[in-house]
N, C-alpha and C positions, 0 to 999 in steps of 0.2 A: 475442477479436479475432484473426483469422488473420494469419499472418506476411505482411508486405507488403514491397514493394521498399524503402520508406524505412527500415523497421526493419532490413532485411537490410544495407543500406549502413551504417547506424549500427553494427551488430554488427561488420562488417568494420573500420570505422575504430577502434572500441574495441580490437579485437585488435591492430591495427597499433601503437597507442600502448603497449600492454602489452609489446611485444617491441622497442620502439625502442631500449632501452638495450643490447641484445645487439649484438655486433660482426659476427657471421657473416652477411653479406648473403645468401649462397646458401641457408643454412639458414632464414633468415627468409622468403625467397621461397617455399620449399617449404612452410613452415608456413602461410603465408597461402593457398596453394593448397588445403591441407587444410581450412582454415577455410571457404573458399568451397565446397568439396566437401560439407562438413557441411551448409551452408545449402541447397545444391541437393538434398540428400536429405531435407529436412524433410517430415514427414508432414502430413496434412490437419488433425490435431489440434494441431499445433505452433504456438507463438507465440514472440515474442521472449524472454519469461522462461524458457520451457521449453528453448529452444535454448541459452540461456546456460549451462545445466547441462552440456550436451554439449561446449560450447566450453571450459568450465572443465576438464573431464576431459582434453580434447585438449591443452590447455596443459600440464597436469601431466605427461601421458604423453610429450609431445614434448620439453619443456624440463627435465623432472626436478625441477620445483619448483612450488609453488602460487603463484598471483599474490599479491602482498603486499596482503592485504585483511583484516587483523586489526582488527576494529572494536570490540573489547571495551572499550577505553578510551573511545572516542568514545561508545559506547552509554551507559556509566555517566555520562559528562559531561552528555549531553543529557537523560537521565532525571533526573538531579539538578537540572539547570537548570529543568525543568518542575515538578519536585516543590517546588522553592523558590518557584515562582510559583503553585502550585496554590491556596492559600488566597485570594490576591488575585483570581485569575481566577474562582474560584467565587463570590466576593462580587459581582463584576461580573455574572456570569451570573444570580444570584439577584435582583439589584436591577433587572434589565432587564424590559421589558414582556412579553417572551416568553422565559422561561428555556430552553425546549427549543431554539428556533431559535437563540438566542445560543450555547448549548452546542455545537450542531452547527457553527456558524460558527467557533468556536474550534477545534473538532476538525479542521475543514477546513484552517484556517491552519496547524495543526501538521503537515500533510502536506508542508510545505516541507522537513522534516528527512529528506532522502532522498539518501544518498550514491551511490545507483545511477543516479539520473536526472539529478542535478546535479553539475557538475564541482567546485563549491565551495559548501559549506554553512558558515555561521558564526553564532555566538551573536548578534552584533549585528543581523543580518538577521532572525533569529527574533524577537528582542525588538521590532524595528521593526514587523514584520508584526503581531504580537500587539497592539501599542499603537496603531498608526496606521491599519492597513489592514484591520481586521476590520469592514468596512463594507458590502460588497456583500451584499444580502439573498439568502436562498434564493428561487428562483423560486416565486411565490405559489401557482400552481396545483399544482405538484409537491409543495410543502410541505403543502398541504391534502390531497392524495392520501395522503401519508405519515401524517398524523394520522388520516385515515379508516381506513387499514389498521391502524394501531396500536390504534384503538378496538375493532376487531373481531378482533384477533389473539390467539392464545394462546402462540405461539412466535416468538421473534425470534433470528436469528443475526447476530452483529456481527463482521465481519472486520476485524482490525487491520492496520496496515501497518508503521510504523517506530517505533524507539525514541523516547523523548521525547514524540512524538505520542501515545503510548499513555496518557500521563497525562491529556491532554485528552480522549481517548476515555473514560477513566474518569469524568470529570466529566459527559460526555454520558450515559453509562450510568446514573450516579447519578440524574440528572434523569428519565431514562426509567423507572427503577424507582419513583421517587416518583409520577410522573404516571400510570403504568400498573402498579399494584402486583400485578396478577394475571398480568402478562406473564412468561413463562418465557424468560429471556435466557441465551444461551450465547455466549461470546466465543471466537473462533478465532484462534490465533496460528500463526506458522510452526513446523513441527515440527523443522526443522534450521536452524542459523544460516546466513543468507545476507545479505551486506553488513551494513547496520545495521537490518534488519527485526526487528520485535519477536518474541521467542520466549517460552517459558514462564518463563525466567529473568527477563526484563524484566517480565512480568506479576506475578511474585512480588515483585521489587524495588520496583515502583511501587505495590504494594498492591492491584492489580486483583483478584487471587485472593481477597482478603478481602471483596470486594464481590459477586462474581458467579462463576459456573462458567466455567472457562477450560480449553480443550483445545488441544493442538498438532495440526496437520493432517497430520503425518507426512511432510512434504515439505520440500525445500530450494529449491524453485522460488520465485522472487520474486513470488509471487501465489497464487492459488488455482486451480491447474491441475487440473481434474477427473480426468484420467487418472492423476495422480500422487499424489493425496491418499489418506488412509486411509479405511477403511470407515466409521468413526464419524463423520468429518467429512462424508462424502457423505450419510450418513443424516440428520444434523442439518440440512444444507442442504436436502435434499429435503422434510423434515418441517416446515421453518420456514414460517410464513405470510408472513413478509417477512424480507429480509436487508438490513442496512446494510453497505456495502462501502467501505472506505477505500483510497484510493491508486490510482495509474495501473496498477500491476502487477496488482491484483485486477481492474480493468477489462479489461486486456489478456487475462487468462486466462479471464475469465468471460463477456465479452460474446458474445451470440448463444446463451447457454445456455437462455434462456427463463424462468428463475426470477424471482420478484418481488423484484428487487434495486434498492435505492436507492444509486447510486454517489455518493461524496463525495470529491473530490480537487482538487488544483491542477494546472493544465496546465504541466508542467515541461519538456517537450521539444517540438521544432519540429513533429513529426508531430501531436501532440495539439492544438497551436495551430492548425495547418492544418485538422485534422478538425473542430474546433469553432469555427473562426473566432475564436479567443480570443487575448488578449494573454498574455505570459509571466506565469506564476503566477496567472492568473485562476482563480477558484473555479468548479467544476462541481458541479451536483446534478441527477442525471438518473435516470430509471427504466429498467431493462432492457427492459421490455415496451413502452415508448413512445419508444425511441431507435432510430434507423435503424442 
């Protein structure tokens, strides 16, 4: 998804909030001018997640410090929260009329755990969403398309998004492996830590690596930005018969690429809500080749 005016304004506002605690108003003004200059120089392949890397470097170079964004404790907290619930959620999935659809719904609800897109994420909302709002079904036509693709596929790439959420991805992958035992599944996580996105460390911690092959994409962009990922990830994506992609960041970085991608995410920012005429935290399930 190309960089657009709404996302540009959002990036500017986020940078202003990051420097609000500094006292030197003249220096802050000059910094914001540099931020807007960076945005004005964005290339055709750039999107909000890729630009955020440049802005992070700019912040470090200009202010001599990194933004305070150590999410290691948060990641362990939400990984453990979901691990503690894993058995009970799996039981609900297996007792449902359609375990695969239910597993994907749970995986989609887990996309709430996103400290980049949401100003506040808390355990209570996670639990409420899992218990009370896991109701909106996947669109029937697109879900049938997914099952048809799965029935004829030999290779599936599964793109994860956030910590905690990755446990629910694991449950969906477990069901996929059982229902499609001949399907070769590769899970792709972020190659470099970014906010609370899932990395190889999270995949190991949550037991995902015991279930399926997992690789890092070699990038610290909050998504799967094709110009920035490693050769192995590009090969896996191009060779895959279909891709399941979690989260807004993956949609932002991959939309318009033309691959057979099924996007699964919650609408967590105003731009996505406008684009899809969706309510806050409404679940999306769409295919790249059938989405404008």
